[in-house]
N, CA, C, O and CB atoms as a CASP TS submission, in Angstrom:
PFRMAT TS
TARGET T0000
AUTHOR 0000-0000-0000
METHOD Language model
MODEL 1
PARENT N/A
ATOM      1  N   UNK     1      34.796 180.344 145.182  1.00  0.00           N
ATOM      2  CA  UNK     1      35.462 179.233 144.626  1.00  0.00           C
ATOM      3  C   UNK     1      34.945 179.697 142.855  1.00  0.00           C
ATOM      4  O   UNK     1      35.741 179.808 141.923  1.00  0.00           O
ATOM      5  CB  UNK     1      34.823 177.495 145.423  1.00  0.00           C
ATOM      6  N   UNK     2      33.455 179.903 142.761  1.00  0.00           N
ATOM      7  CA  UNK     2      32.386 180.455 141.747  1.00  0.00           C
ATOM      8  C   UNK     2      33.638 182.026 140.906  1.00  0.00           C
ATOM      9  O   UNK     2      33.961 181.846 139.732  1.00  0.00           O
ATOM     10  CB  UNK     2      30.442 181.183 143.006  1.00  0.00           C
ATOM     11  N   UNK     3      33.919 182.725 141.283  1.00  0.00           N
ATOM     12  CA  UNK     3      34.067 183.636 141.048  1.00  0.00           C
ATOM     13  C   UNK     3      35.319 183.562 140.421  1.00  0.00           C
ATOM     14  O   UNK     3      35.506 184.254 139.420  1.00  0.00           O
ATOM     15  CB  UNK     3      33.816 184.311 141.926  1.00  0.00           C
ATOM     16  N   UNK     4      36.514 182.582 140.999  1.00  0.00           N
ATOM     17  CA  UNK     4      37.509 182.641 140.588  1.00  0.00           C
ATOM     18  C   UNK     4      37.285 181.596 139.522  1.00  0.00           C
ATOM     19  O   UNK     4      38.278 181.926 138.873  1.00  0.00           O
ATOM     20  CB  UNK     4      38.483 182.567 141.528  1.00  0.00           C
ATOM     21  N   UNK     5      36.916 180.872 139.012  1.00  0.00           N
ATOM     22  CA  UNK     5      36.351 180.319 138.038  1.00  0.00           C
ATOM     23  C   UNK     5      35.753 180.816 136.846  1.00  0.00           C
ATOM     24  O   UNK     5      35.770 180.222 135.769  1.00  0.00           O
ATOM     25  CB  UNK     5      35.687 179.789 138.484  1.00  0.00           C
ATOM     26  N   UNK     6      35.060 182.265 137.132  1.00  0.00           N
ATOM     27  CA  UNK     6      34.725 183.258 136.127  1.00  0.00           C
ATOM     28  C   UNK     6      36.146 183.852 135.776  1.00  0.00           C
ATOM     29  O   UNK     6      36.771 184.077 134.740  1.00  0.00           O
ATOM     30  CB  UNK     6      33.621 184.402 136.684  1.00  0.00           C
ATOM     31  N   UNK     7      36.300 183.958 136.762  1.00  0.00           N
ATOM     32  CA  UNK     7      37.608 184.763 136.393  1.00  0.00           C
ATOM     33  C   UNK     7      38.796 184.267 135.239  1.00  0.00           C
ATOM     34  O   UNK     7      39.334 184.891 134.324  1.00  0.00           O
ATOM     35  CB  UNK     7      38.357 184.864 137.743  1.00  0.00           C
ATOM     36  N   UNK     8      38.938 182.893 135.705  1.00  0.00           N
ATOM     37  CA  UNK     8      39.183 182.257 134.965  1.00  0.00           C
ATOM     38  C   UNK     8      39.320 181.920 133.731  1.00  0.00           C
ATOM     39  O   UNK     8      40.324 181.739 133.043  1.00  0.00           O
ATOM     40  CB  UNK     8      38.936 181.960 135.208  1.00  0.00           C
ATOM     41  N   UNK     9      37.911 181.835 133.453  1.00  0.00           N
ATOM     42  CA  UNK     9      37.152 181.268 132.293  1.00  0.00           C
ATOM     43  C   UNK     9      37.315 183.074 131.645  1.00  0.00           C
ATOM     44  O   UNK     9      38.093 183.035 130.692  1.00  0.00           O
ATOM     45  CB  UNK     9      35.197 180.365 132.729  1.00  0.00           C
ATOM     46  N   UNK    10      36.945 184.170 131.834  1.00  0.00           N
ATOM     47  CA  UNK    10      37.306 185.117 131.460  1.00  0.00           C
ATOM     48  C   UNK    10      38.517 185.285 130.952  1.00  0.00           C
ATOM     49  O   UNK    10      38.470 186.183 130.111  1.00  0.00           O
ATOM     50  CB  UNK    10      37.099 185.721 132.155  1.00  0.00           C
ATOM     51  N   UNK    11      39.294 184.961 131.037  1.00  0.00           N
ATOM     52  CA  UNK    11      40.889 184.943 131.016  1.00  0.00           C
ATOM     53  C   UNK    11      41.296 183.987 129.904  1.00  0.00           C
ATOM     54  O   UNK    11      42.020 184.443 129.019  1.00  0.00           O
ATOM     55  CB  UNK    11      41.574 184.422 132.488  1.00  0.00           C
ATOM     56  N   UNK    12      40.924 182.738 129.847  1.00  0.00           N
ATOM     57  CA  UNK    12      40.623 182.259 128.930  1.00  0.00           C
ATOM     58  C   UNK    12      40.546 182.148 127.925  1.00  0.00           C
ATOM     59  O   UNK    12      41.279 181.569 127.123  1.00  0.00           O
ATOM     60  CB  UNK    12      40.273 182.183 128.954  1.00  0.00           C
ATOM     61  N   UNK    13      38.723 183.234 127.682  1.00  0.00           N
ATOM     62  CA  UNK    13      38.341 183.346 126.802  1.00  0.00           C
ATOM     63  C   UNK    13      39.326 184.587 125.744  1.00  0.00           C
ATOM     64  O   UNK    13      39.431 184.800 124.536  1.00  0.00           O
ATOM     65  CB  UNK    13      37.025 183.480 127.215  1.00  0.00           C
ATOM     66  N   UNK    14      39.842 185.114 126.865  1.00  0.00           N
ATOM     67  CA  UNK    14      40.415 186.677 126.452  1.00  0.00           C
ATOM     68  C   UNK    14      41.529 185.881 125.683  1.00  0.00           C
ATOM     69  O   UNK    14      41.383 185.840 124.462  1.00  0.00           O
ATOM     70  CB  UNK    14      41.030 188.008 127.914  1.00  0.00           C
ATOM     71  N   UNK    15      42.285 185.438 126.053  1.00  0.00           N
ATOM     72  CA  UNK    15      43.307 184.600 125.691  1.00  0.00           C
ATOM     73  C   UNK    15      43.160 183.725 124.267  1.00  0.00           C
ATOM     74  O   UNK    15      44.244 183.569 123.704  1.00  0.00           O
ATOM     75  CB  UNK    15      43.456 183.718 126.847  1.00  0.00           C
ATOM     76  N   UNK    16      42.133 183.196 123.664  1.00  0.00           N
ATOM     77  CA  UNK    16      41.539 182.654 122.457  1.00  0.00           C
ATOM     78  C   UNK    16      41.484 183.509 121.394  1.00  0.00           C
ATOM     79  O   UNK    16      41.884 183.346 120.242  1.00  0.00           O
ATOM     80  CB  UNK    16      40.294 182.213 122.659  1.00  0.00           C
ATOM     81  N   UNK    17      40.646 184.952 122.196  1.00  0.00           N
ATOM     82  CA  UNK    17      39.964 185.991 121.032  1.00  0.00           C
ATOM     83  C   UNK    17      41.921 186.264 120.724  1.00  0.00           C
ATOM     84  O   UNK    17      42.574 185.812 119.783  1.00  0.00           O
ATOM     85  CB  UNK    17      38.520 187.884 121.831  1.00  0.00           C
ATOM     86  N   UNK    18      42.338 186.994 121.694  1.00  0.00           N
ATOM     87  CA  UNK    18      44.148 187.455 121.638  1.00  0.00           C
ATOM     88  C   UNK    18      44.618 186.509 120.798  1.00  0.00           C
ATOM     89  O   UNK    18      45.233 187.009 119.856  1.00  0.00           O
ATOM     90  CB  UNK    18      45.178 187.358 123.185  1.00  0.00           C
ATOM     91  N   UNK    19      44.553 185.185 120.782  1.00  0.00           N
ATOM     92  CA  UNK    19      45.784 184.383 119.742  1.00  0.00           C
ATOM     93  C   UNK    19      45.024 183.874 118.239  1.00  0.00           C
ATOM     94  O   UNK    19      45.556 183.411 117.230  1.00  0.00           O
ATOM     95  CB  UNK    19      46.500 182.664 120.684  1.00  0.00           C
ATOM     96  N   UNK    20      43.633 184.147 118.520  1.00  0.00           N
ATOM     97  CA  UNK    20      42.897 184.185 116.779  1.00  0.00           C
ATOM     98  C   UNK    20      43.616 185.485 116.030  1.00  0.00           C
ATOM     99  O   UNK    20      44.343 185.526 115.037  1.00  0.00           O
ATOM    100  CB  UNK    20      40.788 184.556 116.769  1.00  0.00           C
ATOM    101  N   UNK    21      43.103 186.559 116.938  1.00  0.00           N
ATOM    102  CA  UNK    21      43.566 188.027 116.393  1.00  0.00           C
ATOM    103  C   UNK    21      44.647 188.295 115.753  1.00  0.00           C
ATOM    104  O   UNK    21      44.812 189.026 114.777  1.00  0.00           O
ATOM    105  CB  UNK    21      43.707 188.888 117.283  1.00  0.00           C
ATOM    106  N   UNK    22      45.740 187.370 116.629  1.00  0.00           N
ATOM    107  CA  UNK    22      47.488 187.543 116.236  1.00  0.00           C
ATOM    108  C   UNK    22      48.052 186.372 115.539  1.00  0.00           C
ATOM    109  O   UNK    22      48.882 185.626 116.059  1.00  0.00           O
ATOM    110  CB  UNK    22      48.514 187.693 117.640  1.00  0.00           C
ATOM    111  N   UNK    23      47.552 186.221 114.272  1.00  0.00           N
ATOM    112  CA  UNK    23      48.132 185.104 113.665  1.00  0.00           C
ATOM    113  C   UNK    23      49.447 185.556 112.383  1.00  0.00           C
ATOM    114  O   UNK    23      50.317 184.814 111.925  1.00  0.00           O
ATOM    115  CB  UNK    23      46.754 184.257 113.004  1.00  0.00           C
ATOM    116  N   UNK    24      49.294 186.397 112.197  1.00  0.00           N
ATOM    117  CA  UNK    24      50.390 187.052 111.805  1.00  0.00           C
ATOM    118  C   UNK    24      51.711 186.067 112.194  1.00  0.00           C
ATOM    119  O   UNK    24      51.821 185.595 113.326  1.00  0.00           O
ATOM    120  CB  UNK    24      50.374 188.508 112.503  1.00  0.00           C
ATOM    121  N   UNK    25      52.610 185.835 111.223  1.00  0.00           N
ATOM    122  CA  UNK    25      53.675 185.015 111.225  1.00  0.00           C
ATOM    123  C   UNK    25      55.096 186.369 111.268  1.00  0.00           C
ATOM    124  O   UNK    25      55.360 187.228 110.426  1.00  0.00           O
ATOM    125  CB  UNK    25      53.532 183.841 109.683  1.00  0.00           C
ATOM    126  N   UNK    26      55.645 186.117 112.366  1.00  0.00           N
ATOM    127  CA  UNK    26      56.966 187.224 112.313  1.00  0.00           C
ATOM    128  C   UNK    26      57.663 186.397 112.920  1.00  0.00           C
ATOM    129  O   UNK    26      57.293 185.530 113.711  1.00  0.00           O
ATOM    130  CB  UNK    26      56.973 188.788 113.040  1.00  0.00           C
ATOM    131  N   UNK    27      59.276 186.789 112.362  1.00  0.00           N
ATOM    132  CA  UNK    27      60.474 186.589 112.179  1.00  0.00           C
ATOM    133  C   UNK    27      61.150 187.240 113.691  1.00  0.00           C
ATOM    134  O   UNK    27      60.849 188.354 114.118  1.00  0.00           O
ATOM    135  CB  UNK    27      60.896 187.252 110.724  1.00  0.00           C
ATOM    136  N   UNK    28      61.999 186.405 114.296  1.00  0.00           N
ATOM    137  CA  UNK    28      62.371 186.578 115.631  1.00  0.00           C
ATOM    138  C   UNK    28      63.640 186.201 115.484  1.00  0.00           C
ATOM    139  O   UNK    28      63.848 184.997 115.327  1.00  0.00           O
ATOM    140  CB  UNK    28      61.618 185.861 116.680  1.00  0.00           C
ATOM    141  N   UNK    29      65.020 187.341 115.503  1.00  0.00           N
ATOM    142  CA  UNK    29      66.279 186.113 115.702  1.00  0.00           C
ATOM    143  C   UNK    29      67.244 187.090 116.884  1.00  0.00           C
ATOM    144  O   UNK    29      67.531 188.284 116.972  1.00  0.00           O
ATOM    145  CB  UNK    29      67.431 185.643 113.768  1.00  0.00           C
ATOM    146  N   UNK    30      67.445 186.246 117.436  1.00  0.00           N
ATOM    147  CA  UNK    30      68.494 185.990 118.520  1.00  0.00           C
ATOM    148  C   UNK    30      69.610 185.467 118.614  1.00  0.00           C
ATOM    149  O   UNK    30      69.708 184.241 118.559  1.00  0.00           O
ATOM    150  CB  UNK    30      68.171 185.481 119.238  1.00  0.00           C
ATOM    151  N   UNK    31      70.873 186.394 118.803  1.00  0.00           N
ATOM    152  CA  UNK    31      71.852 186.000 118.004  1.00  0.00           C
ATOM    153  C   UNK    31      72.120 184.720 117.069  1.00  0.00           C
ATOM    154  O   UNK    31      72.434 184.957 115.902  1.00  0.00           O
ATOM    155  CB  UNK    31      72.644 186.058 118.725  1.00  0.00           C
ATOM    156  N   UNK    32      72.061 183.934 117.316  1.00  0.00           N
ATOM    157  CA  UNK    32      72.766 182.558 116.193  1.00  0.00           C
ATOM    158  C   UNK    32      70.871 182.258 116.143  1.00  0.00           C
ATOM    159  O   UNK    32      70.333 182.136 115.042  1.00  0.00           O
ATOM    160  CB  UNK    32      74.347 180.679 117.225  1.00  0.00           C
ATOM    161  N   UNK    33      70.240 182.192 117.125  1.00  0.00           N
ATOM    162  CA  UNK    33      69.051 181.580 117.375  1.00  0.00           C
ATOM    163  C   UNK    33      67.631 182.165 116.073  1.00  0.00           C
ATOM    164  O   UNK    33      67.482 183.387 116.051  1.00  0.00           O
ATOM    165  CB  UNK    33      68.765 182.026 119.134  1.00  0.00           C
ATOM    166  N   UNK    34      66.987 181.595 115.400  1.00  0.00           N
ATOM    167  CA  UNK    34      66.139 182.021 114.367  1.00  0.00           C
ATOM    168  C   UNK    34      64.329 181.404 114.845  1.00  0.00           C
ATOM    169  O   UNK    34      64.073 180.319 115.367  1.00  0.00           O
ATOM    170  CB  UNK    34      66.889 181.270 112.768  1.00  0.00           C
ATOM    171  N   UNK    35      63.461 182.346 114.509  1.00  0.00           N
ATOM    172  CA  UNK    35      62.441 181.361 115.264  1.00  0.00           C
ATOM    173  C   UNK    35      61.624 181.807 114.355  1.00  0.00           C
ATOM    174  O   UNK    35      61.789 183.018 114.506  1.00  0.00           O
ATOM    175  CB  UNK    35      61.977 181.461 116.919  1.00  0.00           C
ATOM    176  N   UNK    36      60.576 181.656 113.205  1.00  0.00           N
ATOM    177  CA  UNK    36      59.338 182.250 112.311  1.00  0.00           C
ATOM    178  C   UNK    36      58.009 181.292 113.170  1.00  0.00           C
ATOM    179  O   UNK    36      57.847 180.073 113.219  1.00  0.00           O
ATOM    180  CB  UNK    36      59.556 181.792 110.189  1.00  0.00           C
ATOM    181  N   UNK    37      57.203 182.409 113.774  1.00  0.00           N
ATOM    182  CA  UNK    37      55.787 181.699 114.626  1.00  0.00           C
ATOM    183  C   UNK    37      54.943 182.879 114.390  1.00  0.00           C
ATOM    184  O   UNK    37      55.159 183.859 113.678  1.00  0.00           O
ATOM    185  CB  UNK    37      55.927 181.270 116.561  1.00  0.00           C
ATOM    186  N   UNK    38      53.874 182.566 115.182  1.00  0.00           N
ATOM    187  CA  UNK    38      52.747 183.659 114.986  1.00  0.00           C
ATOM    188  C   UNK    38      53.132 184.279 116.073  1.00  0.00           C
ATOM    189  O   UNK    38      53.826 183.819 116.980  1.00  0.00           O
ATOM    190  CB  UNK    38      51.134 183.273 114.939  1.00  0.00           C
ATOM    191  N   UNK    39      52.640 185.413 115.968  1.00  0.00           N
ATOM    192  CA  UNK    39      52.714 186.623 116.398  1.00  0.00           C
ATOM    193  C   UNK    39      52.306 186.400 118.127  1.00  0.00           C
ATOM    194  O   UNK    39      52.955 186.943 119.021  1.00  0.00           O
ATOM    195  CB  UNK    39      51.702 187.607 115.430  1.00  0.00           C
ATOM    196  N   UNK    40      51.363 185.688 118.322  1.00  0.00           N
ATOM    197  CA  UNK    40      50.490 185.748 119.954  1.00  0.00           C
ATOM    198  C   UNK    40      51.588 184.413 120.876  1.00  0.00           C
ATOM    199  O   UNK    40      51.782 184.143 122.061  1.00  0.00           O
ATOM    200  CB  UNK    40      48.099 184.991 119.741  1.00  0.00           C
ATOM    201  N   UNK    41      52.107 183.843 119.498  1.00  0.00           N
ATOM    202  CA  UNK    41      52.907 182.418 120.735  1.00  0.00           C
ATOM    203  C   UNK    41      54.264 183.050 120.544  1.00  0.00           C
ATOM    204  O   UNK    41      55.111 182.182 120.749  1.00  0.00           O
ATOM    205  CB  UNK    41      52.924 180.200 120.120  1.00  0.00           C
ATOM    206  N   UNK    42      54.755 184.078 120.269  1.00  0.00           N
ATOM    207  CA  UNK    42      55.874 184.918 120.288  1.00  0.00           C
ATOM    208  C   UNK    42      56.065 185.491 121.400  1.00  0.00           C
ATOM    209  O   UNK    42      57.140 185.484 122.000  1.00  0.00           O
ATOM    210  CB  UNK    42      55.868 185.808 119.417  1.00  0.00           C
ATOM    211  N   UNK    43      54.662 186.238 121.910  1.00  0.00           N
ATOM    212  CA  UNK    43      54.084 187.619 122.958  1.00  0.00           C
ATOM    213  C   UNK    43      54.365 186.536 124.192  1.00  0.00           C
ATOM    214  O   UNK    43      55.013 186.884 125.179  1.00  0.00           O
ATOM    215  CB  UNK    43      51.950 188.403 122.748  1.00  0.00           C
ATOM    216  N   UNK    44      53.879 185.332 124.065  1.00  0.00           N
ATOM    217  CA  UNK    44      52.966 184.557 125.370  1.00  0.00           C
ATOM    218  C   UNK    44      54.392 183.946 125.561  1.00  0.00           C
ATOM    219  O   UNK    44      54.734 183.726 126.723  1.00  0.00           O
ATOM    220  CB  UNK    44      51.298 183.261 125.040  1.00  0.00           C
ATOM    221  N   UNK    45      55.214 183.665 124.605  1.00  0.00           N
ATOM    222  CA  UNK    45      57.061 182.843 125.229  1.00  0.00           C
ATOM    223  C   UNK    45      57.726 184.176 125.798  1.00  0.00           C
ATOM    224  O   UNK    45      58.587 184.037 126.666  1.00  0.00           O
ATOM    225  CB  UNK    45      58.507 182.026 123.523  1.00  0.00           C
ATOM    226  N   UNK    46      57.328 185.679 125.296  1.00  0.00           N
ATOM    227  CA  UNK    46      58.603 186.494 125.895  1.00  0.00           C
ATOM    228  C   UNK    46      57.926 187.028 127.378  1.00  0.00           C
ATOM    229  O   UNK    46      58.690 187.408 128.265  1.00  0.00           O
ATOM    230  CB  UNK    46      59.175 188.008 124.715  1.00  0.00           C
ATOM    231  N   UNK    47      56.309 187.031 127.608  1.00  0.00           N
ATOM    232  CA  UNK    47      55.794 186.966 128.905  1.00  0.00           C
ATOM    233  C   UNK    47      56.366 186.172 129.799  1.00  0.00           C
ATOM    234  O   UNK    47      56.873 186.362 130.904  1.00  0.00           O
ATOM    235  CB  UNK    47      54.624 186.657 128.898  1.00  0.00           C
ATOM    236  N   UNK    48      56.128 184.886 128.859  1.00  0.00           N
ATOM    237  CA  UNK    48      56.696 183.802 130.171  1.00  0.00           C
ATOM    238  C   UNK    48      58.162 183.701 130.282  1.00  0.00           C
ATOM    239  O   UNK    48      58.677 182.960 131.120  1.00  0.00           O
ATOM    240  CB  UNK    48      56.220 182.157 129.963  1.00  0.00           C
ATOM    241  N   UNK    49      58.877 184.450 129.436  1.00  0.00           N
ATOM    242  CA  UNK    49      60.156 184.274 129.970  1.00  0.00           C
ATOM    243  C   UNK    49      60.233 185.752 131.143  1.00  0.00           C
ATOM    244  O   UNK    49      60.873 185.674 132.191  1.00  0.00           O
ATOM    245  CB  UNK    49      61.422 184.225 128.530  1.00  0.00           C
ATOM    246  N   UNK    50      59.699 186.646 130.854  1.00  0.00           N
ATOM    247  CA  UNK    50      59.872 187.858 132.023  1.00  0.00           C
ATOM    248  C   UNK    50      59.283 187.028 133.241  1.00  0.00           C
ATOM    249  O   UNK    50      59.885 187.125 134.311  1.00  0.00           O
ATOM    250  CB  UNK    50      58.864 189.520 131.696  1.00  0.00           C
ATOM    251  N   UNK    51      58.146 186.212 133.170  1.00  0.00           N
ATOM    252  CA  UNK    51      57.751 186.056 134.608  1.00  0.00           C
ATOM    253  C   UNK    51      58.499 185.003 135.316  1.00  0.00           C
ATOM    254  O   UNK    51      58.329 184.576 136.458  1.00  0.00           O
ATOM    255  CB  UNK    51      56.305 185.747 134.731  1.00  0.00           C
ATOM    256  N   UNK    52      59.512 184.609 134.262  1.00  0.00           N
ATOM    257  CA  UNK    52      60.364 183.476 134.912  1.00  0.00           C
ATOM    258  C   UNK    52      61.766 184.106 135.698  1.00  0.00           C
ATOM    259  O   UNK    52      62.310 183.777 136.752  1.00  0.00           O
ATOM    260  CB  UNK    52      60.845 182.351 133.619  1.00  0.00           C
ATOM    261  N   UNK    53      62.119 185.266 134.585  1.00  0.00           N
ATOM    262  CA  UNK    53      63.209 186.511 135.229  1.00  0.00           C
ATOM    263  C   UNK    53      63.032 187.015 136.295  1.00  0.00           C
ATOM    264  O   UNK    53      64.035 187.295 136.951  1.00  0.00           O
ATOM    265  CB  UNK    53      63.339 187.690 134.569  1.00  0.00           C
ATOM    266  N   UNK    54      61.913 187.263 136.756  1.00  0.00           N
ATOM    267  CA  UNK    54      61.293 187.922 137.709  1.00  0.00           C
ATOM    268  C   UNK    54      60.890 187.284 139.055  1.00  0.00           C
ATOM    269  O   UNK    54      60.661 187.901 140.095  1.00  0.00           O
ATOM    270  CB  UNK    54      60.287 188.379 137.136  1.00  0.00           C
ATOM    271  N   UNK    55      60.841 185.941 138.868  1.00  0.00           N
ATOM    272  CA  UNK    55      60.833 185.263 139.994  1.00  0.00           C
ATOM    273  C   UNK    55      61.746 184.709 140.551  1.00  0.00           C
ATOM    274  O   UNK    55      61.658 184.312 141.713  1.00  0.00           O
ATOM    275  CB  UNK    55      60.194 184.575 139.969  1.00  0.00           C
ATOM    276  N   UNK    56      63.143 184.540 139.577  1.00  0.00           N
ATOM    277  CA  UNK    56      64.126 183.642 139.969  1.00  0.00           C
ATOM    278  C   UNK    56      64.959 185.128 140.492  1.00  0.00           C
ATOM    279  O   UNK    56      65.902 184.908 141.251  1.00  0.00           O
ATOM    280  CB  UNK    56      64.847 182.437 138.623  1.00  0.00           C
ATOM    281  N   UNK    57      64.797 186.025 140.285  1.00  0.00           N
ATOM    282  CA  UNK    57      65.400 187.341 140.868  1.00  0.00           C
ATOM    283  C   UNK    57      64.815 187.642 142.462  1.00  0.00           C
ATOM    284  O   UNK    57      65.487 187.934 143.451  1.00  0.00           O
ATOM    285  CB  UNK    57      64.939 188.685 139.782  1.00  0.00           C
ATOM    286  N   UNK    58      63.459 187.484 142.368  1.00  0.00           N
ATOM    287  CA  UNK    58      63.188 187.654 143.779  1.00  0.00           C
ATOM    288  C   UNK    58      63.001 186.875 144.960  1.00  0.00           C
ATOM    289  O   UNK    58      62.874 187.215 146.136  1.00  0.00           O
ATOM    290  CB  UNK    58      62.377 188.140 143.800  1.00  0.00           C
ATOM    291  N   UNK    59      63.013 185.431 144.240  1.00  0.00           N
ATOM    292  CA  UNK    59      63.479 184.432 144.762  1.00  0.00           C
ATOM    293  C   UNK    59      64.100 184.300 146.014  1.00  0.00           C
ATOM    294  O   UNK    59      63.641 183.591 146.910  1.00  0.00           O
ATOM    295  CB  UNK    59      64.097 184.088 144.056  1.00  0.00           C
ATOM    296  N   UNK    60      65.252 185.038 146.114  1.00  0.00           N
ATOM    297  CA  UNK    60      66.376 184.549 147.224  1.00  0.00           C
ATOM    298  C   UNK    60      65.884 185.975 148.357  1.00  0.00           C
ATOM    299  O   UNK    60      66.335 185.783 149.486  1.00  0.00           O
ATOM    300  CB  UNK    60      68.526 184.561 146.449  1.00  0.00           C
ATOM    301  N   UNK    61      65.059 187.325 148.231  1.00  0.00           N
ATOM    302  CA  UNK    61      64.853 187.819 148.838  1.00  0.00           C
ATOM    303  C   UNK    61      63.276 187.455 149.813  1.00  0.00           C
ATOM    304  O   UNK    61      63.002 187.909 150.924  1.00  0.00           O
ATOM    305  CB  UNK    61      65.179 188.736 148.158  1.00  0.00           C
ATOM    306  N   UNK    62      62.604 186.700 149.135  1.00  0.00           N
ATOM    307  CA  UNK    62      61.445 185.977 149.397  1.00  0.00           C
ATOM    308  C   UNK    62      61.675 185.043 150.366  1.00  0.00           C
ATOM    309  O   UNK    62      61.116 185.185 151.454  1.00  0.00           O
ATOM    310  CB  UNK    62      60.928 185.381 148.294  1.00  0.00           C
ATOM    311  N   UNK    63      62.509 183.969 150.137  1.00  0.00           N
ATOM    312  CA  UNK    63      63.379 183.186 151.019  1.00  0.00           C
ATOM    313  C   UNK    63      63.943 183.247 152.559  1.00  0.00           C
ATOM    314  O   UNK    63      63.956 182.497 153.536  1.00  0.00           O
ATOM    315  CB  UNK    63      64.301 183.199 150.399  1.00  0.00           C
ATOM    316  N   UNK    64      64.371 184.480 152.244  1.00  0.00           N
ATOM    317  CA  UNK    64      65.167 185.049 153.003  1.00  0.00           C
ATOM    318  C   UNK    64      64.072 185.638 154.248  1.00  0.00           C
ATOM    319  O   UNK    64      64.355 185.613 155.446  1.00  0.00           O
ATOM    320  CB  UNK    64      66.060 186.116 152.125  1.00  0.00           C
ATOM    321  N   UNK    65      63.130 186.021 153.837  1.00  0.00           N
ATOM    322  CA  UNK    65      61.955 187.039 154.461  1.00  0.00           C
ATOM    323  C   UNK    65      61.303 185.536 155.206  1.00  0.00           C
ATOM    324  O   UNK    65      60.776 185.666 156.311  1.00  0.00           O
ATOM    325  CB  UNK    65      60.651 188.155 152.997  1.00  0.00           C
ATOM    326  N   UNK    66      61.365 184.034 154.525  1.00  0.00           N
ATOM    327  CA  UNK    66      60.581 183.692 155.310  1.00  0.00           C
ATOM    328  C   UNK    66      60.848 182.845 156.244  1.00  0.00           C
ATOM    329  O   UNK    66      60.110 182.307 157.069  1.00  0.00           O
ATOM    330  CB  UNK    66      59.791 183.407 154.811  1.00  0.00           C
ATOM    331  N   UNK    67      62.694 182.709 155.930  1.00  0.00           N
ATOM    332  CA  UNK    67      63.328 182.411 157.186  1.00  0.00           C
ATOM    333  C   UNK    67      63.150 183.259 158.293  1.00  0.00           C
ATOM    334  O   UNK    67      62.560 182.840 159.289  1.00  0.00           O
ATOM    335  CB  UNK    67      64.596 182.321 157.019  1.00  0.00           C
ATOM    336  N   UNK    68      63.547 184.281 158.239  1.00  0.00           N
ATOM    337  CA  UNK    68      63.077 185.526 159.353  1.00  0.00           C
ATOM    338  C   UNK    68      62.061 185.344 159.871  1.00  0.00           C
ATOM    339  O   UNK    68      62.075 185.330 161.101  1.00  0.00           O
ATOM    340  CB  UNK    68      62.866 186.849 158.921  1.00  0.00           C
ATOM    341  N   UNK    69      60.921 185.155 159.246  1.00  0.00           N
ATOM    342  CA  UNK    69      59.499 185.367 160.000  1.00  0.00           C
ATOM    343  C   UNK    69      59.875 183.607 160.986  1.00  0.00           C
ATOM    344  O   UNK    69      60.041 183.468 162.198  1.00  0.00           O
ATOM    345  CB  UNK    69      57.593 185.456 158.483  1.00  0.00           C
ATOM    346  N   UNK    70      59.896 182.776 160.140  1.00  0.00           N
ATOM    347  CA  UNK    70      59.757 181.636 161.377  1.00  0.00           C
ATOM    348  C   UNK    70      61.083 181.440 162.096  1.00  0.00           C
ATOM    349  O   UNK    70      61.315 180.482 162.833  1.00  0.00           O
ATOM    350  CB  UNK    70      59.298 180.081 160.795  1.00  0.00           C
ATOM    351  N   UNK    71      61.669 182.118 161.909  1.00  0.00           N
ATOM    352  CA  UNK    71      62.867 182.304 163.034  1.00  0.00           C
ATOM    353  C   UNK    71      64.073 181.261 162.856  1.00  0.00           C
ATOM    354  O   UNK    71      64.827 180.937 163.774  1.00  0.00           O
ATOM    355  CB  UNK    71      62.231 182.059 164.627  1.00  0.00           C
ATOM    356  N   UNK    72      64.158 180.692 161.288  1.00  0.00           N
ATOM    357  CA  UNK    72      64.961 179.609 161.129  1.00  0.00           C
ATOM    358  C   UNK    72      66.627 180.172 160.717  1.00  0.00           C
ATOM    359  O   UNK    72      67.526 179.352 160.527  1.00  0.00           O
ATOM    360  CB  UNK    72      64.203 178.651 159.948  1.00  0.00           C
TER
END
């Protein structure tokens, strides 16, 4: 329990330091959508989109594997 709290604290501190050091405003264009924002926010959005895409792609395989394990 305490180890996981220390790891979470370390990750939170690293994220704050990263955000503070990357305050440069960047312009992102995608098809008709445009966005101006801090580099740290853009990177966080891209990371979250990649995580969500990989979770959605792997979800059917995980469901099938669990159904086989539980014999359903």
